[in-house]
Structures are given as C-alpha cells and as structure tokens.
PyMOL Python script that loads the backbone (N, CA, C, O; Angstrom):
from pymol import cmd

cmd.read_pdbstr("""\
ATOM      1  N   MET A   1     110.937  80.233  89.332  1.00  0.00           N
ATOM      2  CA  MET A   1     111.864  80.735  90.327  1.00  0.00           C
ATOM      3  C   MET A   1     112.978  79.698  90.492  1.00  0.00           C
ATOM      4  O   MET A   1     112.696  78.510  90.643  1.00  0.00           O
ATOM      5  N   PRO A   2     114.216  80.128  90.466  1.00  0.00           N
ATOM      6  CA  PRO A   2     115.321  79.178  90.648  1.00  0.00           C
ATOM      7  C   PRO A   2     115.235  78.447  91.991  1.00  0.00           C
ATOM      8  O   PRO A   2     114.691  78.965  92.966  1.00  0.00           O
ATOM      9  N   ARG A   3     115.776  77.253  92.013  1.00  0.00           N
ATOM     10  CA  ARG A   3     115.663  76.361  93.178  1.00  0.00           C
ATOM     11  C   ARG A   3     116.115  77.024  94.489  1.00  0.00           C
ATOM     12  O   ARG A   3     115.407  76.950  95.493  1.00  0.00           O
ATOM     13  N   VAL A   4     117.266  77.657  94.482  1.00  0.00           N
ATOM     14  CA  VAL A   4     117.795  78.266  95.713  1.00  0.00           C
ATOM     15  C   VAL A   4     116.833  79.321  96.251  1.00  0.00           C
ATOM     16  O   VAL A   4     116.538  79.348  97.446  1.00  0.00           O
ATOM     17  N   GLU A   5     116.345  80.189  95.366  1.00  0.00           N
ATOM     18  CA  GLU A   5     115.433  81.245  95.793  1.00  0.00           C
ATOM     19  C   GLU A   5     114.061  80.695  96.157  1.00  0.00           C
ATOM     20  O   GLU A   5     113.348  81.270  96.979  1.00  0.00           O
ATOM     21  N   ARG A   6     113.697  79.568  95.533  1.00  0.00           N
ATOM     22  CA  ARG A   6     112.399  78.957  95.843  1.00  0.00           C
ATOM     23  C   ARG A   6     112.323  78.573  97.317  1.00  0.00           C
ATOM     24  O   ARG A   6     111.256  78.630  97.928  1.00  0.00           O
ATOM     25  N   PHE A   7     113.472  78.178  97.888  1.00  0.00           N
ATOM     26  CA  PHE A   7     113.476  77.776  99.286  1.00  0.00           C
ATOM     27  C   PHE A   7     113.808  78.939 100.216  1.00  0.00           C
ATOM     28  O   PHE A   7     113.843  78.762 101.434  1.00  0.00           O
ATOM     29  N   GLY A   8     114.046  80.098  99.670  1.00  0.00           N
ATOM     30  CA  GLY A   8     114.269  81.298 100.468  1.00  0.00           C
ATOM     31  C   GLY A   8     113.059  82.197 100.403  1.00  0.00           C
ATOM     32  O   GLY A   8     112.112  82.067 101.180  1.00  0.00           O
ATOM     33  N   ILE A   9     113.115  83.112  99.457  1.00  0.00           N
ATOM     34  CA  ILE A   9     112.021  84.078  99.308  1.00  0.00           C
ATOM     35  C   ILE A   9     110.729  83.397  98.853  1.00  0.00           C
ATOM     36  O   ILE A   9     109.637  83.833  99.219  1.00  0.00           O
ATOM     37  N   GLY A  10     110.847  82.345  98.067  1.00  0.00           N
ATOM     38  CA  GLY A  10     109.661  81.603  97.629  1.00  0.00           C
ATOM     39  C   GLY A  10     108.900  81.009  98.804  1.00  0.00           C
ATOM     40  O   GLY A  10     107.669  81.020  98.826  1.00  0.00           O
ATOM     41  N   THR A  11     109.627  80.498  99.766  1.00  0.00           N
ATOM     42  CA  THR A  11     109.004  79.951 100.972  1.00  0.00           C
ATOM     43  C   THR A  11     108.312  81.046 101.770  1.00  0.00           C
ATOM     44  O   THR A  11     107.233  80.835 102.323  1.00  0.00           O
ATOM     45  N   ARG A  12     108.943  82.227 101.828  1.00  0.00           N
ATOM     46  CA  ARG A  12     108.329  83.349 102.545  1.00  0.00           C
ATOM     47  C   ARG A  12     107.012  83.757 101.901  1.00  0.00           C
ATOM     48  O   ARG A  12     106.031  84.034 102.592  1.00  0.00           O
ATOM     49  N   ILE A  13     106.997  83.791 100.571  1.00  0.00           N
ATOM     50  CA  ILE A  13     105.776  84.147  99.847  1.00  0.00           C
ATOM     51  C   ILE A  13     104.692  83.103 100.115  1.00  0.00           C
ATOM     52  O   ILE A  13     103.544  83.452 100.389  1.00  0.00           O
ATOM     53  N   ASP A  14     105.059  81.828 100.036  1.00  0.00           N
ATOM     54  CA  ASP A  14     104.097  80.758 100.325  1.00  0.00           C
ATOM     55  C   ASP A  14     103.546  80.870 101.741  1.00  0.00           C
ATOM     56  O   ASP A  14     102.348  80.705 101.969  1.00  0.00           O
ATOM     57  N   THR A  15     104.433  81.150 102.684  1.00  0.00           N
ATOM     58  CA  THR A  15     104.026  81.276 104.090  1.00  0.00           C
ATOM     59  C   THR A  15     103.072  82.451 104.269  1.00  0.00           C
ATOM     60  O   THR A  15     102.085  82.345 104.997  1.00  0.00           O
ATOM     61  N   LYS A  16     103.362  83.565 103.612  1.00  0.00           N
ATOM     62  CA  LYS A  16     102.478  84.741 103.716  1.00  0.00           C
ATOM     63  C   LYS A  16     101.095  84.440 103.142  1.00  0.00           C
ATOM     64  O   LYS A  16     100.084  84.846 103.715  1.00  0.00           O
ATOM     65  N   PHE A  17     101.048  83.733 102.016  1.00  0.00           N
ATOM     66  CA  PHE A  17      99.752  83.342 101.444  1.00  0.00           C
ATOM     67  C   PHE A  17      98.975  82.470 102.425  1.00  0.00           C
ATOM     68  O   PHE A  17      97.781  82.679 102.636  1.00  0.00           O
ATOM     69  N   LEU A  18      99.652  81.494 103.022  1.00  0.00           N
ATOM     70  CA  LEU A  18      98.977  80.601 103.975  1.00  0.00           C
ATOM     71  C   LEU A  18      98.546  81.349 105.229  1.00  0.00           C
ATOM     72  O   LEU A  18      97.459  81.108 105.754  1.00  0.00           O
ATOM     73  N   ASP A  19      99.396  82.262 105.714  1.00  0.00           N
ATOM     74  CA  ASP A  19      99.026  83.079 106.875  1.00  0.00           C
ATOM     75  C   ASP A  19      97.788  83.918 106.562  1.00  0.00           C
ATOM     76  O   ASP A  19      96.891  84.056 107.394  1.00  0.00           O
ATOM     77  N   LEU A  20      97.753  84.470 105.364  1.00  0.00           N
ATOM     78  CA  LEU A  20      96.603  85.279 104.948  1.00  0.00           C
ATOM     79  C   LEU A  20      95.330  84.434 104.934  1.00  0.00           C
ATOM     80  O   LEU A  20      94.294  84.858 105.447  1.00  0.00           O
ATOM     81  N   LEU A  21      95.409  83.255 104.354  1.00  0.00           N
ATOM     82  CA  LEU A  21      94.239  82.371 104.339  1.00  0.00           C
ATOM     83  C   LEU A  21      93.771  82.028 105.743  1.00  0.00           C
ATOM     84  O   LEU A  21      92.570  81.995 106.009  1.00  0.00           O
ATOM     85  N   ASN A  22      94.712  81.773 106.641  1.00  0.00           N
ATOM     86  CA  ASN A  22      94.358  81.440 108.015  1.00  0.00           C
ATOM     87  C   ASN A  22      93.684  82.621 108.718  1.00  0.00           C
ATOM     88  O   ASN A  22      92.702  82.435 109.436  1.00  0.00           O
ATOM     89  N   LEU A  23      94.201  83.818 108.517  1.00  0.00           N
ATOM     90  CA  LEU A  23      93.594  85.003 109.128  1.00  0.00           C
ATOM     91  C   LEU A  23      92.188  85.250 108.586  1.00  0.00           C
ATOM     92  O   LEU A  23      91.286  85.619 109.338  1.00  0.00           O
ATOM     93  N   LEU A  24      92.004  85.048 107.294  1.00  0.00           N
ATOM     94  CA  LEU A  24      90.671  85.231 106.708  1.00  0.00           C
ATOM     95  C   LEU A  24      89.700  84.171 107.216  1.00  0.00           C
ATOM     96  O   LEU A  24      88.518  84.451 107.412  1.00  0.00           O
ATOM     97  N   ARG A  25      90.197  82.958 107.429  1.00  0.00           N
ATOM     98  CA  ARG A  25      89.356  81.905 108.013  1.00  0.00           C
ATOM     99  C   ARG A  25      88.935  82.293 109.430  1.00  0.00           C
ATOM    100  O   ARG A  25      87.772  82.149 109.804  1.00  0.00           O
ATOM    101  N   LYS A  26      89.899  82.789 110.213  1.00  0.00           N
ATOM    102  CA  LYS A  26      89.582  83.218 111.580  1.00  0.00           C
ATOM    103  C   LYS A  26      88.528  84.317 111.575  1.00  0.00           C
ATOM    104  O   LYS A  26      87.590  84.288 112.371  1.00  0.00           O
ATOM    105  N   ALA A  27      88.684  85.287 110.675  1.00  0.00           N
ATOM    106  CA  ALA A  27      87.731  86.392 110.604  1.00  0.00           C
ATOM    107  C   ALA A  27      86.355  85.902 110.176  1.00  0.00           C
ATOM    108  O   ALA A  27      85.336  86.373 110.682  1.00  0.00           O
ATOM    109  N   ALA A  28      86.327  84.969 109.257  1.00  0.00           N
ATOM    110  CA  ALA A  28      85.045  84.476 108.745  1.00  0.00           C
ATOM    111  C   ALA A  28      84.225  83.790 109.830  1.00  0.00           C
ATOM    112  O   ALA A  28      82.998  83.885 109.833  1.00  0.00           O
ATOM    113  N   TYR A  29      84.881  83.109 110.737  1.00  0.00           N
ATOM    114  CA  TYR A  29      84.164  82.344 111.759  1.00  0.00           C
ATOM    115  C   TYR A  29      84.105  83.032 113.122  1.00  0.00           C
ATOM    116  O   TYR A  29      83.577  82.468 114.080  1.00  0.00           O
ATOM    117  N   ALA A  30      84.641  84.242 113.209  1.00  0.00           N
ATOM    118  CA  ALA A  30      84.616  84.975 114.473  1.00  0.00           C
ATOM    119  C   ALA A  30      83.298  85.739 114.618  1.00  0.00           C
ATOM    120  O   ALA A  30      82.593  85.985 113.639  1.00  0.00           O
ATOM    121  N   ARG A  31      82.981  86.108 115.867  1.00  0.00           N
ATOM    122  CA  ARG A  31      81.826  86.981 116.091  1.00  0.00           C
ATOM    123  C   ARG A  31      82.133  88.335 115.490  1.00  0.00           C
ATOM    124  O   ARG A  31      83.300  88.684 115.313  1.00  0.00           O
ATOM    125  N   ALA A  32      81.106  89.101 115.176  1.00  0.00           N
ATOM    126  CA  ALA A  32      81.270  90.385 114.487  1.00  0.00           C
ATOM    127  C   ALA A  32      82.280  91.297 115.188  1.00  0.00           C
ATOM    128  O   ALA A  32      83.128  91.905 114.534  1.00  0.00           O
ATOM    129  N   GLU A  33      82.191  91.391 116.494  1.00  0.00           N
ATOM    130  CA  GLU A  33      83.097  92.290 117.224  1.00  0.00           C
ATOM    131  C   GLU A  33      84.527  91.759 117.293  1.00  0.00           C
ATOM    132  O   GLU A  33      85.448  92.512 117.612  1.00  0.00           O
ATOM    133  N   ASP A  34      84.724  90.488 117.001  1.00  0.00           N
ATOM    134  CA  ASP A  34      86.063  89.892 117.038  1.00  0.00           C
ATOM    135  C   ASP A  34      86.699  89.782 115.648  1.00  0.00           C
ATOM    136  O   ASP A  34      87.819  89.285 115.528  1.00  0.00           O
ATOM    137  N   LYS A  35      86.022  90.225 114.620  1.00  0.00           N
ATOM    138  CA  LYS A  35      86.531  90.104 113.255  1.00  0.00           C
ATOM    139  C   LYS A  35      87.584  91.152 112.913  1.00  0.00           C
ATOM    140  O   LYS A  35      88.433  90.910 112.056  1.00  0.00           O
ATOM    141  N   VAL A  36      87.545  92.293 113.555  1.00  0.00           N
ATOM    142  CA  VAL A  36      88.410  93.411 113.167  1.00  0.00           C
ATOM    143  C   VAL A  36      89.889  93.056 113.325  1.00  0.00           C
ATOM    144  O   VAL A  36      90.693  93.356 112.442  1.00  0.00           O
ATOM    145  N   GLU A  37      90.250  92.431 114.424  1.00  0.00           N
ATOM    146  CA  GLU A  37      91.671  92.132 114.671  1.00  0.00           C
ATOM    147  C   GLU A  37      92.269  91.192 113.620  1.00  0.00           C
ATOM    148  O   GLU A  37      93.331  91.503 113.081  1.00  0.00           O
ATOM    149  N   PRO A  38      91.634  90.053 113.305  1.00  0.00           N
ATOM    150  CA  PRO A  38      92.211  89.219 112.247  1.00  0.00           C
ATOM    151  C   PRO A  38      92.235  89.921 110.886  1.00  0.00           C
ATOM    152  O   PRO A  38      93.122  89.666 110.072  1.00  0.00           O
ATOM    153  N   LEU A  39      91.263  90.802 110.639  1.00  0.00           N
ATOM    154  CA  LEU A  39      91.265  91.536 109.373  1.00  0.00           C
ATOM    155  C   LEU A  39      92.402  92.554 109.329  1.00  0.00           C
ATOM    156  O   LEU A  39      93.016  92.747 108.279  1.00  0.00           O
ATOM    157  N   LYS A  40      92.690  93.207 110.456  1.00  0.00           N
ATOM    158  CA  LYS A  40      93.842  94.116 110.512  1.00  0.00           C
ATOM    159  C   LYS A  40      95.129  93.346 110.253  1.00  0.00           C
ATOM    160  O   LYS A  40      96.004  93.809 109.522  1.00  0.00           O
ATOM    161  N   ASN A  41      95.235  92.169 110.857  1.00  0.00           N
ATOM    162  CA  ASN A  41      96.418  91.336 110.647  1.00  0.00           C
ATOM    163  C   ASN A  41      96.499  90.862 109.192  1.00  0.00           C
ATOM    164  O   ASN A  41      97.590  90.736 108.637  1.00  0.00           O
ATOM    165  N   ALA A  42      95.346  90.601 108.580  1.00  0.00           N
ATOM    166  CA  ALA A  42      95.320  90.176 107.179  1.00  0.00           C
ATOM    167  C   ALA A  42      95.830  91.295 106.275  1.00  0.00           C
ATOM    168  O   ALA A  42      96.569  91.036 105.326  1.00  0.00           O
ATOM    169  N   VAL A  43      95.445  92.525 106.560  1.00  0.00           N
ATOM    170  CA  VAL A  43      95.926  93.671 105.781  1.00  0.00           C
ATOM    171  C   VAL A  43      97.442  93.796 105.915  1.00  0.00           C
ATOM    172  O   VAL A  43      98.138  94.050 104.933  1.00  0.00           O
ATOM    173  N   SER A  44      97.938  93.621 107.111  1.00  0.00           N
ATOM    174  CA  SER A  44      99.382  93.678 107.344  1.00  0.00           C
ATOM    175  C   SER A  44     100.105  92.552 106.600  1.00  0.00           C
ATOM    176  O   SER A  44     101.168  92.770 106.019  1.00  0.00           O
ATOM    177  N   THR A  45      99.533  91.366 106.620  1.00  0.00           N
ATOM    178  CA  THR A  45     100.122  90.232 105.916  1.00  0.00           C
ATOM    179  C   THR A  45     100.115  90.474 104.413  1.00  0.00           C
ATOM    180  O   THR A  45     101.068  90.119 103.720  1.00  0.00           O
ATOM    181  N   LEU A  46      99.046  91.077 103.910  1.00  0.00           N
ATOM    182  CA  LEU A  46      98.984  91.429 102.488  1.00  0.00           C
ATOM    183  C   LEU A  46     100.083  92.417 102.114  1.00  0.00           C
ATOM    184  O   LEU A  46     100.682  92.300 101.045  1.00  0.00           O
ATOM    185  N   ASP A  47     100.350  93.375 102.971  1.00  0.00           N
ATOM    186  CA  ASP A  47     101.423  94.329 102.715  1.00  0.00           C
ATOM    187  C   ASP A  47     102.773  93.624 102.630  1.00  0.00           C
ATOM    188  O   ASP A  47     103.590  93.935 101.763  1.00  0.00           O
ATOM    189  N   SER A  48     103.002  92.679 103.528  1.00  0.00           N
ATOM    190  CA  SER A  48     104.245  91.899 103.497  1.00  0.00           C
ATOM    191  C   SER A  48     104.327  91.071 102.224  1.00  0.00           C
ATOM    192  O   SER A  48     105.384  90.974 101.601  1.00  0.00           O
ATOM    193  N   LEU A  49     103.214  90.481 101.849  1.00  0.00           N
ATOM    194  CA  LEU A  49     103.163  89.672 100.634  1.00  0.00           C
ATOM    195  C   LEU A  49     103.479  90.534  99.410  1.00  0.00           C
ATOM    196  O   LEU A  49     104.240  90.117  98.536  1.00  0.00           O
ATOM    197  N   ARG A  50     102.906  91.711  99.347  1.00  0.00           N
ATOM    198  CA  ARG A  50     103.204  92.636  98.239  1.00  0.00           C
ATOM    199  C   ARG A  50     104.698  92.948  98.179  1.00  0.00           C
ATOM    200  O   ARG A  50     105.305  92.966  97.108  1.00  0.00           O
ATOM    201  N   PHE A  51     105.271  93.192  99.355  1.00  0.00           N
ATOM    202  CA  PHE A  51     106.703  93.502  99.429  1.00  0.00           C
ATOM    203  C   PHE A  51     107.544  92.361  98.869  1.00  0.00           C
ATOM    204  O   PHE A  51     108.431  92.591  98.047  1.00  0.00           O
ATOM    205  N   PHE A  52     107.275  91.130  99.308  1.00  0.00           N
ATOM    206  CA  PHE A  52     108.077  89.997  98.857  1.00  0.00           C
ATOM    207  C   PHE A  52     107.867  89.706  97.374  1.00  0.00           C
ATOM    208  O   PHE A  52     108.804  89.305  96.684  1.00  0.00           O
ATOM    209  N   LEU A  53     106.657  89.902  96.881  1.00  0.00           N
ATOM    210  CA  LEU A  53     106.418  89.725  95.457  1.00  0.00           C
ATOM    211  C   LEU A  53     107.172  90.772  94.642  1.00  0.00           C
ATOM    212  O   LEU A  53     107.785  90.451  93.624  1.00  0.00           O
ATOM    213  N   GLN A  54     107.124  92.018  95.090  1.00  0.00           N
ATOM    214  CA  GLN A  54     107.835  93.078  94.382  1.00  0.00           C
ATOM    215  C   GLN A  54     109.336  92.838  94.424  1.00  0.00           C
ATOM    216  O   GLN A  54     110.026  93.031  93.423  1.00  0.00           O
ATOM    217  N   LEU A  55     109.841  92.422  95.565  1.00  0.00           N
ATOM    218  CA  LEU A  55     111.266  92.118  95.693  1.00  0.00           C
ATOM    219  C   LEU A  55     111.668  90.998  94.734  1.00  0.00           C
ATOM    220  O   LEU A  55     112.710  91.075  94.083  1.00  0.00           O
ATOM    221  N   SER A  56     110.847  89.974  94.652  1.00  0.00           N
ATOM    222  CA  SER A  56     111.122  88.862  93.735  1.00  0.00           C
ATOM    223  C   SER A  56     111.163  89.339  92.288  1.00  0.00           C
ATOM    224  O   SER A  56     112.009  88.909  91.504  1.00  0.00           O
ATOM    225  N   TRP A  57     110.255  90.219  91.950  1.00  0.00           N
ATOM    226  CA  TRP A  57     110.211  90.754  90.589  1.00  0.00           C
ATOM    227  C   TRP A  57     111.425  91.647  90.312  1.00  0.00           C
ATOM    228  O   TRP A  57     112.031  91.568  89.244  1.00  0.00           O
ATOM    229  N   GLU A  58     111.772  92.500  91.287  1.00  0.00           N
ATOM    230  CA  GLU A  58     112.876  93.441  91.086  1.00  0.00           C
ATOM    231  C   GLU A  58     114.213  92.736  90.894  1.00  0.00           C
ATOM    232  O   GLU A  58     115.075  93.243  90.175  1.00  0.00           O
ATOM    233  N   VAL A  59     114.403  91.582  91.518  1.00  0.00           N
ATOM    234  CA  VAL A  59     115.662  90.847  91.344  1.00  0.00           C
ATOM    235  C   VAL A  59     115.509  89.756  90.282  1.00  0.00           C
ATOM    236  O   VAL A  59     116.327  88.841  90.187  1.00  0.00           O
ATOM    237  N   SER A  60     114.444  89.872  89.488  1.00  0.00           N
ATOM    238  CA  SER A  60     114.181  88.994  88.334  1.00  0.00           C
ATOM    239  C   SER A  60     114.023  87.522  88.687  1.00  0.00           C
ATOM    240  O   SER A  60     114.454  86.650  87.933  1.00  0.00           O
ATOM    241  N   LEU A  61     113.410  87.248  89.824  1.00  0.00           N
ATOM    242  CA  LEU A  61     113.118  85.864  90.190  1.00  0.00           C
ATOM    243  C   LEU A  61     111.804  85.392  89.588  1.00  0.00           C
ATOM    244  O   LEU A  61     111.603  84.200  89.353  1.00  0.00           O
ATOM    245  N   ILE A  62     110.909  86.350  89.342  1.00  0.00           N
ATOM    246  CA  ILE A  62     109.651  86.009  88.672  1.00  0.00           C
ATOM    247  C   ILE A  62     109.510  86.922  87.450  1.00  0.00           C
ATOM    248  O   ILE A  62     109.880  88.095  87.506  1.00  0.00           O
ATOM    249  N   PRO A  63     108.983  86.391  86.358  1.00  0.00           N
ATOM    250  CA  PRO A  63     108.854  87.199  85.132  1.00  0.00           C
ATOM    251  C   PRO A  63     107.758  88.258  85.258  1.00  0.00           C
ATOM    252  O   PRO A  63     106.882  88.166  86.117  1.00  0.00           O
ATOM    253  N   ASN A  64     107.825  89.254  84.394  1.00  0.00           N
ATOM    254  CA  ASN A  64     106.865  90.366  84.401  1.00  0.00           C
ATOM    255  C   ASN A  64     105.428  89.873  84.335  1.00  0.00           C
ATOM    256  O   ASN A  64     104.572  90.343  85.084  1.00  0.00           O
ATOM    257  N   LYS A  65     105.162  88.929  83.442  1.00  0.00           N
ATOM    258  CA  LYS A  65     103.796  88.439  83.244  1.00  0.00           C
ATOM    259  C   LYS A  65     103.241  87.824  84.535  1.00  0.00           C
ATOM    260  O   LYS A  65     102.098  88.086  84.910  1.00  0.00           O
ATOM    261  N   GLN A  66     104.041  87.023  85.198  1.00  0.00           N
ATOM    262  CA  GLN A  66     103.603  86.392  86.447  1.00  0.00           C
ATOM    263  C   GLN A  66     103.421  87.439  87.543  1.00  0.00           C
ATOM    264  O   GLN A  66     102.463  87.376  88.314  1.00  0.00           O
ATOM    265  N   TYR A  67     104.344  88.403  87.612  1.00  0.00           N
ATOM    266  CA  TYR A  67     104.243  89.456  88.614  1.00  0.00           C
ATOM    267  C   TYR A  67     102.976  90.285  88.405  1.00  0.00           C
ATOM    268  O   TYR A  67     102.285  90.634  89.362  1.00  0.00           O
ATOM    269  N   THR A  68     102.680  90.596  87.143  1.00  0.00           N
ATOM    270  CA  THR A  68     101.487  91.373  86.831  1.00  0.00           C
ATOM    271  C   THR A  68     100.229  90.618  87.243  1.00  0.00           C
ATOM    272  O   THR A  68      99.324  91.197  87.843  1.00  0.00           O
ATOM    273  N   ARG A  69     100.172  89.335  86.924  1.00  0.00           N
ATOM    274  CA  ARG A  69      98.992  88.520  87.264  1.00  0.00           C
ATOM    275  C   ARG A  69      98.829  88.408  88.776  1.00  0.00           C
ATOM    276  O   ARG A  69      97.735  88.596  89.306  1.00  0.00           O
ATOM    277  N   LEU A  70      99.934  88.098  89.469  1.00  0.00           N
ATOM    278  CA  LEU A  70      99.871  87.981  90.927  1.00  0.00           C
ATOM    279  C   LEU A  70      99.529  89.325  91.568  1.00  0.00           C
ATOM    280  O   LEU A  70      98.750  89.386  92.518  1.00  0.00           O
ATOM    281  N   GLY A  71     100.116  90.400  91.043  1.00  0.00           N
ATOM    282  CA  GLY A  71      99.856  91.730  91.588  1.00  0.00           C
ATOM    283  C   GLY A  71      98.391  92.107  91.495  1.00  0.00           C
ATOM    284  O   GLY A  71      97.826  92.660  92.438  1.00  0.00           O
ATOM    285  N   LYS A  72      97.769  91.806  90.351  1.00  0.00           N
ATOM    286  CA  LYS A  72      96.343  92.100  90.200  1.00  0.00           C
ATOM    287  C   LYS A  72      95.513  91.303  91.193  1.00  0.00           C
ATOM    288  O   LYS A  72      94.585  91.837  91.800  1.00  0.00           O
ATOM    289  N   ASP A  73      95.843  90.034  91.359  1.00  0.00           N
ATOM    290  CA  ASP A  73      95.101  89.192  92.309  1.00  0.00           C
ATOM    291  C   ASP A  73      95.267  89.673  93.750  1.00  0.00           C
ATOM    292  O   ASP A  73      94.302  89.716  94.513  1.00  0.00           O
ATOM    293  N   VAL A  74      96.492  90.033  94.113  1.00  0.00           N
ATOM    294  CA  VAL A  74      96.752  90.516  95.477  1.00  0.00           C
ATOM    295  C   VAL A  74      96.040  91.845  95.709  1.00  0.00           C
ATOM    296  O   VAL A  74      95.503  92.070  96.794  1.00  0.00           O
ATOM    297  N   GLU A  75      96.023  92.721  94.721  1.00  0.00           N
ATOM    298  CA  GLU A  75      95.317  93.994  94.862  1.00  0.00           C
ATOM    299  C   GLU A  75      93.812  93.779  95.025  1.00  0.00           C
ATOM    300  O   GLU A  75      93.169  94.453  95.829  1.00  0.00           O
ATOM    301  N   GLU A  76      93.261  92.850  94.270  1.00  0.00           N
ATOM    302  CA  GLU A  76      91.829  92.537  94.393  1.00  0.00           C
ATOM    303  C   GLU A  76      91.519  91.994  95.784  1.00  0.00           C
ATOM    304  O   GLU A  76      90.521  92.374  96.398  1.00  0.00           O
ATOM    305  N   ILE A  77      92.366  91.115  96.272  1.00  0.00           N
ATOM    306  CA  ILE A  77      92.185  90.581  97.630  1.00  0.00           C
ATOM    307  C   ILE A  77      92.258  91.719  98.639  1.00  0.00           C
ATOM    308  O   ILE A  77      91.475  91.763  99.587  1.00  0.00           O
ATOM    309  N   GLY A  78      93.197  92.640  98.438  1.00  0.00           N
ATOM    310  CA  GLY A  78      93.338  93.785  99.333  1.00  0.00           C
ATOM    311  C   GLY A  78      92.088  94.649  99.364  1.00  0.00           C
ATOM    312  O   GLY A  78      91.661  95.095 100.429  1.00  0.00           O
ATOM    313  N   ARG A  79      91.498  94.885  98.190  1.00  0.00           N
ATOM    314  CA  ARG A  79      90.258  95.670  98.149  1.00  0.00           C
ATOM    315  C   ARG A  79      89.135  94.936  98.878  1.00  0.00           C
ATOM    316  O   ARG A  79      88.357  95.552  99.607  1.00  0.00           O
ATOM    317  N   MET A  80      89.054  93.637  98.683  1.00  0.00           N
ATOM    318  CA  MET A  80      87.993  92.862  99.324  1.00  0.00           C
ATOM    319  C   MET A  80      88.157  92.849 100.845  1.00  0.00           C
ATOM    320  O   MET A  80      87.191  93.056 101.580  1.00  0.00           O
ATOM    321  N   VAL A  81      89.373  92.608 101.309  1.00  0.00           N
ATOM    322  CA  VAL A  81      89.628  92.568 102.757  1.00  0.00           C
ATOM    323  C   VAL A  81      89.425  93.956 103.357  1.00  0.00           C
ATOM    324  O   VAL A  81      88.837  94.086 104.430  1.00  0.00           O
ATOM    325  N   GLY A  82      89.908  94.993 102.673  1.00  0.00           N
ATOM    326  CA  GLY A  82      89.723  96.362 103.159  1.00  0.00           C
ATOM    327  C   GLY A  82      88.253  96.739 103.269  1.00  0.00           C
ATOM    328  O   GLY A  82      87.838  97.363 104.245  1.00  0.00           O
ATOM    329  N   GLY A  83      87.471  96.363 102.273  1.00  0.00           N
ATOM    330  CA  GLY A  83      86.032  96.630 102.314  1.00  0.00           C
ATOM    331  C   GLY A  83      85.340  95.864 103.420  1.00  0.00           C
ATOM    332  O   GLY A  83      84.457  96.395 104.095  1.00  0.00           O
ATOM    333  N   TRP A  84      85.735  94.623 103.607  1.00  0.00           N
ATOM    334  CA  TRP A  84      85.172  93.796 104.674  1.00  0.00           C
ATOM    335  C   TRP A  84      85.476  94.427 106.031  1.00  0.00           C
ATOM    336  O   TRP A  84      84.594  94.550 106.881  1.00  0.00           O
ATOM    337  N   LYS A  85      86.743  94.826 106.224  1.00  0.00           N
ATOM    338  CA  LYS A  85      87.164  95.440 107.489  1.00  0.00           C
ATOM    339  C   LYS A  85      86.409  96.743 107.734  1.00  0.00           C
ATOM    340  O   LYS A  85      85.947  96.999 108.846  1.00  0.00           O
ATOM    341  N   LYS A  86      86.288  97.552 106.706  1.00  0.00           N
ATOM    342  CA  LYS A  86      85.585  98.833 106.834  1.00  0.00           C
ATOM    343  C   LYS A  86      84.118  98.615 107.201  1.00  0.00           C
ATOM    344  O   LYS A  86      83.575  99.321 108.051  1.00  0.00           O
ATOM    345  N   GLY A  87      83.475  97.630 106.554  1.00  0.00           N
ATOM    346  CA  GLY A  87      82.077  97.318 106.853  1.00  0.00           C
ATOM    347  C   GLY A  87      81.884  96.836 108.277  1.00  0.00           C
ATOM    348  O   GLY A  87      80.926  97.226 108.944  1.00  0.00           O
ATOM    349  N   ILE A  88      82.784  95.993 108.743  1.00  0.00           N
ATOM    350  CA  ILE A  88      82.711  95.481 110.118  1.00  0.00           C
ATOM    351  C   ILE A  88      82.933  96.611 111.113  1.00  0.00           C
ATOM    352  O   ILE A  88      82.229  96.696 112.119  1.00  0.00           O
ATOM    353  N   GLU A  89      83.907  97.483 110.842  1.00  0.00           N
ATOM    354  CA  GLU A  89      84.167  98.606 111.749  1.00  0.00           C
ATOM    355  C   GLU A  89      82.950  99.534 111.816  1.00  0.00           C
ATOM    356  O   GLU A  89      82.616 100.053 112.880  1.00  0.00           O
ATOM    357  N   LYS A  90      82.298  99.734 110.680  1.00  0.00           N
ATOM    358  CA  LYS A  90      81.114 100.587 110.643  1.00  0.00           C
ATOM    359  C   LYS A  90      79.985  99.968 111.465  1.00  0.00           C
ATOM    360  O   LYS A  90      79.314 100.661 112.230  1.00  0.00           O
ATOM    361  N   LYS A  91      79.781  98.666 111.304  1.00  0.00           N
ATOM    362  CA  LYS A  91      78.711  97.965 112.044  1.00  0.00           C
ATOM    363  C   LYS A  91      78.990  97.958 113.532  1.00  0.00           C
ATOM    364  O   LYS A  91      78.089  98.233 114.324  1.00  0.00           O
ATOM    365  N   THR A  92      80.210  97.651 113.932  1.00  0.00           N
ATOM    366  CA  THR A  92      80.513  97.522 115.359  1.00  0.00           C
ATOM    367  C   THR A  92      80.605  98.884 116.051  1.00  0.00           C
ATOM    368  O   THR A  92      80.354  98.976 117.252  1.00  0.00           O
ATOM    369  N   SER A  93      80.960  99.945 115.314  1.00  0.00           N
ATOM    370  CA  SER A  93      81.023 101.267 115.948  1.00  0.00           C
ATOM    371  C   SER A  93      79.623 101.855 116.135  1.00  0.00           C
ATOM    372  O   SER A  93      79.426 102.737 116.970  1.00  0.00           O
ATOM    373  N   ALA A  94      78.657 101.369 115.363  1.00  0.00           N
ATOM    374  CA  ALA A  94      77.281 101.861 115.474  1.00  0.00           C
ATOM    375  C   ALA A  94      76.592 101.344 116.733  1.00  0.00           C
ATOM    376  O   ALA A  94      75.570 101.884 117.156  1.00  0.00           O
ATOM    377  N   ARG A  95      77.145 100.317 117.316  1.00  0.00           N
ATOM    378  CA  ARG A  95      76.518  99.729 118.515  1.00  0.00           C
ATOM    379  C   ARG A  95      76.752 100.520 119.743  1.00  0.00           C
ATOM    380  O   ARG A  95      76.285 100.144 120.818  1.00  0.00           O
TER     381      ARG A  95
END
""", "prot")
cmd.dss("prot")
cmd.show_as("cartoon", "prot")
cmd.util.cbc("prot")
cmd.orient("prot")
C-alpha cells in the first residue's frame, strides 16, 4: 500500500482489526449473558473491515492476491463469530 494511503485507509483497517480483537477478548472473558453485545459489535466491526478492504482493493491499493487472502480470512472469522453469537443466543434464550 502506498505511504499516503497507508496512513489513511490503512490505519482504518488496522484500527478495525484491533477493535475486533478487543471485542472478541471482551466476549471471551464475559459471563454468558453478557457475551452477546460484544459479539454483535464484533459482527458490525467485521462488516466495516470488509468494506474498507473492498474499498482498498477497488482503488487498487492492495493487489488481488492479498485481497483474496485477506477476504478468505475475514470471511472465516465472520463464520466463527456468527456461530459463536448464535450459540450464545440459543443458550441464553433457553434460560
């Protein structure tokens, strides 16, 4: 990524990744009934991250190969977080 964009959109992408990690940490250490909110926020952060990655790719800031690799990883994380959230919602609604 060129230097100028690295400190613009690149910083946003880095921040979204760090925000996602922080939300997942919060969810991991929260009580079962308190996990849903950080997981909802994590899903929202993932959506933002997808947007910024796609935007970077569309304006040719990141090459196709890197975008494909990152996209697969972000999608896998999304499936994992979505499954975790769904499982927690199922457990807490049964109570």
